[in-house]
C-alpha positions in Angstrom: 142.7 34.5 107.6 143.5 38.2 106.8 144.7 40.5 109.7 141.6 42.4 111.3 141.0 45.6 111.0 139.1 48.3 113.1 136.4 50.2 111.5 137.2 53.9 111.2 133.8 56.1 112.2 133.3 59.9 112.4 136.4 62.2 112.5 138.5 59.5 112.5 137.5 58.0 109.4 139.3 61.4 107.7 142.5 60.9 108.9 145.2 58.5 108.0 148.8 57.3 109.8 152.0 58.8 108.3 155.4 57.1 109.1 157.5 58.7 111.7 155.1 61.7 112.1 152.2 60.1 114.0 148.7 60.8 112.9 148.1 63.6 110.7 145.3 64.7 109.1 145.9 64.1 105.2 142.3 64.6 104.1 139.5 67.0 105.4 137.3 66.4 108.2 134.2 64.6 107.3 131.4 67.0 106.9 128.6 66.3 109.6 124.7 66.5 108.1 121.8 64.9 109.3 120.4 61.5 108.2 119.3 61.6 104.5 119.5 65.3 105.0 116.5 65.5 107.2 115.7 68.3 109.3 117.5 68.3 112.8 115.0 70.3 114.4 111.2 70.2 114.0 109.7 72.5 111.6 107.5 75.0 113.5 103.4 73.8 113.1 102.2 77.4 113.5 100.7 78.9 110.4 102.2 81.8 108.7 99.2 84.0 108.5 98.1 83.6 112.3 101.1 83.6 114.2 103.1 85.9 111.8 100.0 88.0 111.9 99.8 87.9 115.7 103.3 89.0 116.1 102.8 92.3 113.9 99.2 93.1 115.3 100.5 92.3 119.0 103.4 94.8 118.6 101.5 97.2 116.8 98.8 97.5 119.9 101.3 97.4 122.5 103.3 100.4 121.1 100.0 102.3 120.3 99.0 102.2 123.7 102.2 103.7 124.9 101.6 106.3 122.4 97.8 106.9 123.1 99.1 107.4 126.9 101.4 110.2 125.9 98.7 111.9 123.7 96.1 112.0 125.9 98.3 113.6 128.8 99.8 116.0 126.3 95.9 117.0 125.2 96.1 115.6 121.2 92.6 114.1 121.5 92.6 112.6 117.8 96.0 111.3 118.0 94.9 109.6 121.5 92.0 108.1 120.1 93.3 106.8 117.0 96.1 105.1 119.4 93.4 103.6 121.9 90.9 102.3 119.0 94.4 100.5 117.4 95.1 98.9 120.4 91.9 97.5 121.2 91.2 96.4 117.8 94.7 94.9 117.6 94.3 93.1 120.8 91.4 91.4 119.5 92.6 90.6 116.2 95.6 89.1 118.2 93.3 86.9 120.3 91.5 85.4 117.2 94.7 84.9 115.5 96.1 83.0 118.4 93.0 81.2 119.2 92.2 80.1 115.6 96.3 78.9 115.6 95.5 76.8 118.9 92.2 75.2 117.3 90.1 75.7 120.3 89.5 78.4 122.3 89.5 76.2 125.8 93.5 75.7 125.1 94.0 79.5 125.7 92.0 79.4 129.0 93.9 76.3 130.1 97.1 78.0 129.7 95.7 80.5 132.6 95.6 77.5 135.0 99.5 78.0 136.1 101.4 81.1 135.9 105.1 79.7 135.1 107.6 82.8 135.1 110.3 80.9 133.2 107.9 80.3 130.1 107.4 82.9 127.7 103.9 81.3 126.5 102.8 81.1 129.8 103.7 84.8 130.9 102.4 86.2 127.4 98.9 84.8 128.3 98.6 86.3 131.6 100.0 89.7 130.0 97.0 89.3 127.1 94.5 88.8 129.6 95.6 92.2 131.8 96.0 94.3 129.0 93.1 93.2 126.8 90.5 94.8 128.9 92.7 97.8 130.0 92.9 98.4 126.2 89.1 97.9 125.5 87.9 100.0 128.4 90.3 103.0 127.3 89.0 102.7 123.8 85.2 102.8 124.6 85.8 105.8 127.3 87.3 107.5 124.4 85.1 106.7 121.6 81.7 107.4 124.1 82.8 110.0 126.4 81.5 108.1 129.3 83.3 107.0 132.3 86.7 109.5 131.8 88.3 108.7 135.2 87.9 105.0 134.5 89.2 105.5 131.0 92.2 107.5 132.1 93.0 105.2 134.6 92.7 101.9 131.7 94.9 104.1 129.4 97.5 104.5 132.1 97.3 100.6 132.6 97.5 99.6 128.9 100.2 101.8 128.4 102.1 100.4 131.3 101.8 97.0 129.9 101.8 97.7 126.4 105.8 97.4 126.1 105.5 94.0 127.5 103.2 93.0 124.7 105.2 94.4 122.3 108.3 92.4 123.4 107.3 89.5 124.8 106.7 87.5 121.3 110.4 88.4 120.6 111.4 86.0 123.9 108.4 83.6 122.8 110.3 82.6 119.5 114.0 83.0 120.6 113.1 80.1 123.2 112.8 77.6 120.7 115.4 75.2 119.0 114.7 77.3 115.6 118.2 78.2 114.5 117.3 81.6 112.9 115.2 82.6 115.7 117.2 81.3 118.7 120.6 82.4 117.5 119.3 85.9 117.4 117.8 86.0 121.2 120.0 88.9 122.2 118.8 91.3 119.6 115.2 90.2 118.7 113.4 91.9 121.5 115.1 95.3 120.1 113.9 94.3 116.7 110.6 93.8 117.9 110.3 97.0 120.0 111.5 99.1 117.3 109.3 97.6 114.8 106.4 98.2 117.0 107.2 101.4 117.9 108.0 102.3 114.2 104.3 100.6 113.1 102.4 102.7 116.0 104.0 106.1 115.2 103.3 105.5 111.5 99.8 104.7 112.3 99.6 108.0 114.6 101.0 109.9 111.1 98.4 108.2 108.8 95.2 108.9 111.5 96.2 112.2 113.2 96.6 115.9 111.9 100.1 117.5 111.6 99.7 119.8 114.6 99.0 116.6 116.8 101.4 114.1 115.2 104.5 115.0 116.7 104.8 112.5 119.3 104.0 109.6 116.4 106.5 111.2 114.7 109.4 110.8 117.2 108.2 107.9 118.2 108.2 106.5 114.4 111.8 107.8 113.8 113.2 106.2 117.1 111.5 102.7 116.3 112.5 102.8 112.9 116.1 103.7 113.7 116.3 101.0 116.4 114.8 98.3 114.5 117.3 98.8 111.4 120.3 98.8 113.7 119.4 95.9 115.9 118.5 93.5 112.8 121.8 94.7 111.0 123.6 93.7 114.5 121.6 90.5 114.7 122.5 89.9 111.0 125.9 90.1 111.4 126.2 88.1 114.7 124.2 85.1 113.4 126.9 84.3 110.6 126.2 81.7 108.3 122.5 81.3 110.2 121.7 84.8 108.6 121.1 83.2 105.2 117.7 82.4 105.2 117.1 86.3 106.1 118.7 87.4 102.9 117.3 84.4 100.6 113.8 83.1 99.3 110.7 84.8 100.3 112.0 85.8 103.8 115.0 87.8 102.1 112.2 89.7 99.9 110.2 90.4 103.1 113.0 91.8 104.9 114.7 93.8 101.9 111.0 95.3 101.5 110.5 96.2 104.8 113.9 98.2 105.4 113.2 99.9 102.1 109.9 101.0 103.5 111.2 102.0 106.6 113.7 104.6 105.1 111.1 105.9 103.0 108.9 106.3 105.8 111.3 107.9 108.0 112.7 110.2 105.2 109.0 111.3 104.4 108.1 111.6 108.0 110.8 114.0 108.5 111.0 116.1 105.4 107.0 116.3 104.9 106.5 117.0 108.5 104.0 119.9 107.5 102.2 118.1 104.7 99.3 116.1 105.4 99.5 113.7 102.6 103.1 113.0 102.7 102.8 112.3 106.3 99.8 109.5 105.7 102.0 108.0 102.9 105.0 107.9 105.4 102.8 106.5 108.2 101.4 103.7 105.7 104.9 102.6 104.8 105.8 102.4 108.4 103.0 100.1 109.2 103.5 97.9 106.1 107.3 97.9 106.9 106.7 96.4 110.2 104.4 93.9 109.0 106.8 92.7 106.3 109.4 92.4 108.8 107.7 90.1 111.4 106.3 88.0 108.7 110.2 87.9 107.1 111.3 86.8 110.4 108.8 84.1 110.7 109.5 82.8 107.2 113.2 83.0 108.1 112.7 80.8 111.2 110.8 78.2 109.1 113.4 78.0 106.3 116.3 77.7 108.8 114.6 74.7 110.7 114.0 72.8 107.6 118.0 73.0 106.2 119.8 70.7 108.9 122.7 72.6 107.7 122.1 75.5 110.3 121.7 73.5 113.1 124.5 71.1 112.5 127.2 73.8 110.9 127.1 76.3 113.9 127.4 73.2 116.5 130.4 72.1 114.6 131.5 75.7 114.8 131.3 76.0 118.7 133.1 72.4 119.0 136.0 73.4 116.7 136.2 76.8 118.8 136.2 74.9 122.0 138.7 72.1 120.6 141.1 75.1 119.1 141.2 76.6 122.9 141.9 73.3 124.7 138.7 73.5 126.5 137.3 70.0 126.9 140.4 68.2 126.2 141.6 65.3 128.3 
């Protein structure tokens, strides 16, 4: 009967013993992947049009309320009215998209049965419930001219809640196991805040006359710069997990968004006194924001479908920990 042999598995299978030197690696460590290349994390079941659209219109609505409040108190009636109408219309569209993805309206109502501060979905549901009526009342008062005092209070309320509506969705997608989303949790709120601000500013440039659009232009510039800088920082820090943002449909959407943002900002600065240039620049900025949100959504789905974006970073963290001696016995 032959000499028994121990089975070698895992990393040990990639090592052999050399005489006089102890155990030395003579072949590379095994490359870990998933079972038959199947995804390690569950692919998001959200519908692209519903949730990516929800991310976009929610950000546009929240930032528009901030811009509308500023325009309201600086006597820019056209800009203020446009922002209020956009905010009210955006929150209605966002609610419709969210309910459509949930399948049944009562599922949204059920989320309001409890308040869980550690759940972005729970917090977001309550924020929408408070923001929607305020934005709606502000818009109705602006259009009809009735209840001006109540409309002013609603404008202030919507303006205060607006930034949270713009950014809470970043926490919502980052609080998942999807590699391209979770890995960017530090920068994602800034990307969403900048994207929403540039979209709201762009819509203001599109809707308001040139003598009223200074706040819209400033918001667009600030938002566009923050968005581009935060996205580049996120892409750099993600390392290999940033690949889905550069390839496929997501890569095309993100590149188009960056190009439109740069073009829109340039037009907003150089053509500030030209109504047509301002309108075209505003349309480019709104489109850029939509492309960025859809690109981020697509990149997240792609990263969940490929196991290397889950396994690779885990191996890198393990190797870094072993190299520093942490966790060694």
